[in-house]
DRENLO-64129 format. One record per residue (C-alpha): x, y, z. Coordinates in steps of 0.25 Angstrom, whole numbers, padded with zeros to 4 digits, always signed. Example, Ala and Ser with C-alpha at 12.3 -4.5 7.8 and 13.67 -1.06 7.14 Angstrom:
2
+0049-0018+0031;+0055-0004+0029;
END
This chain:
117
+0001+0000+0000;+0004+0013-0003;+0008+0025+0008;-0002+0036+0005;+0006+0047+0001;+0012+0036-0010;-0004+0034-0014;-0005+0047-0015;+0007+0048-0025;+0001+0037-0034;-0012+0044-0035;-0006+0058-0039;+0001+0051-0051;-0010+0045-0055;-0017+0058-0055;-0006+0065-0060;-0006+0054-0074;-0021+0055-0075;-0023+0070-0072;-0013+0071-0082;-0020+0062-0093;-0033+0068-0091;-0027+0082-0092;-0019+0077-0106;-0032+0073-0111;-0041+0084-0109;-0031+0096-0110;-0018+0092-0116;-0002+0090-0110;+0000+0104-0103;-0012+0101-0097;-0010+0087-0094;+0005+0091-0089;+0000+0102-0079;-0009+0094-0073;+0001+0082-0072;+0011+0094-0065;+0000+0098-0055;-0002+0083-0050;+0014+0082-0051;+0015+0093-0041;+0005+0086-0032;+0013+0072-0034;+0025+0078-0030;+0020+0083-0017;+0016+0070-0014;+0029+0064-0018;+0034+0073-0008;+0026+0069+0002;+0028+0054+0001;+0044+0058+0001;+0043+0065+0014;+0034+0054+0020;+0045+0044+0018;+0054+0053+0023;+0047+0052+0035;+0045+0038+0036;+0060+0036+0035;+0062+0045+0048;+0056+0038+0058;+0064+0045+0068;+0057+0059+0065;+0047+0064+0075;+0033+0067+0073;+0039+0084+0074;+0048+0081+0064;+0037+0073+0055;+0029+0085+0057;+0038+0094+0051;+0041+0085+0039;+0027+0086+0038;+0026+0101+0037;+0038+0102+0028;+0031+0091+0018;+0019+0099+0018;+0028+0113+0015;+0036+0106+0005;+0024+0100-0003;+0015+0114-0004;+0030+0120-0009;+0031+0109-0019;+0017+0109-0025;+0017+0126-0025;+0031+0127-0032;+0027+0116-0042;+0013+0122-0044;+0020+0135-0046;+0031+0129-0055;+0021+0124-0063;+0010+0137-0064;+0023+0146-0066;+0029+0137-0077;+0017+0141-0087;+0017+0128-0094;+0005+0122-0086;-0009+0123-0085;-0012+0130-0072;-0026+0122-0071;-0021+0109-0075;-0008+0110-0066;-0019+0112-0054;-0028+0103-0058;-0017+0092-0059;-0011+0096-0044;-0026+0096-0038;-0028+0082-0045;-0015+0076-0037;-0019+0081-0024;-0030+0071-0027;-0020+0060-0025;-0020+0062-0012;-0036+0061-0011;-0035+0048-0019;-0023+0042-0012;-0032+0044+0002;-0043+0035-0004;-0042+0021+0000;
END
């Protein structure tokens, strides 16, 4: 059985492929790439969380206070990562903004899909 964070990443990869395929059929290549980029931003945040989770598991000697500090650090890293990558996409001028945001939101649904058993 996959750990919850890994299950989220798997669902997000599936969402990335589905969103890109639908966007390509409906609107074309630029929209598909923009939507895929949006989902990829979400996926990278999940992969960062997975990496931090594994790091935390390998340090059983960490105190609860240290674990909580790592959790807050992860939250800040994820916000900075998502904000920076979204800004980079928007400022590039090469993406369809609506498709990028739609992909980002669709990628967030990977969390909901992974919670359902």
